[in-house]
C-alpha positions, 0 to 999 in steps of 0.5 A: 850256770846257775840252773837248778838240776836234780842230783842225777842230771847235775852229776851227768852235766858235771861229768860232761863239762869236765871231760870236754877238753875244748877250752875255747868253748868253755870260755865262750860259754862263761863269757856269755854267762857273764853277759847275761847275769847282773853284775854290781857296777860299784863297790863302796858306801857314803860317797858324794860327787864320785866316780870310780870303784871301791870308794868308802866315805869319800867326797869329790873323788873321781876316776879313783879306786881303793879309796877310803876316807878321802876328799878332793882326789882324782886319778888315785888308787889305794889312798886312805885318809888323804886330801887334795891328791891328784894322780897318786898311785899305790899307797898313801895314808894321811897325805895331803897336796900330793901330785903325780906321785907313786907310793907316797907313804904315810903323813906326806904333804906337798910332794910333787913328781915323786916316787916312794917318798915315805914317812913324813915327807914334806915339800918334795919336788922330783924326789925318789926314795926320800924317807924318814921325815925328808923335807924341802928337797928337789931332785934328790934320790935315796935320802934319809932325813934330808932337808934343804937338798938339791940333787942330794946336796944340802944347802942353807934355807936361803940358798935352797929357796933361791936355787930351787926358785931359779931351777923352777923358773928355768924349767918353766921357761923350757916347758919342763915344769 
């Protein structure tokens, strides 16, 4: 408990402590110790306009944790060298314009409502496990190098843009977007 003792008194107190089987008493003693001692409330360096913890070299980052070299992010954790991310959790690196996604991976951009979209994912909406450069996909699952896909079915660029626009408009009208 951070108190200085002679060797003899220390050994006596230590013996008493380890032979005491009342774990509740020990927990209360430790909780009291934590309350009375100084704790660091923030870990990080070079932050501007920030809130959260474990923030390093960040700007305009709020309610986030484990963030390094990021800017304009909120409600995120475990991001590196990323910008304009909101509600992103569990790993993202060199990623931009990500919203409401989990495990975005490396070099992702413009991905919304996704999960485990990794390695150069671009322009993905409601996709899960889109990998290896998948781009311009909507509602697709477990695709590799997919492009212009809706529900895993590939379309031409023009068909994709038309159908995707119609789906989004429908979702907005129903309050699902």
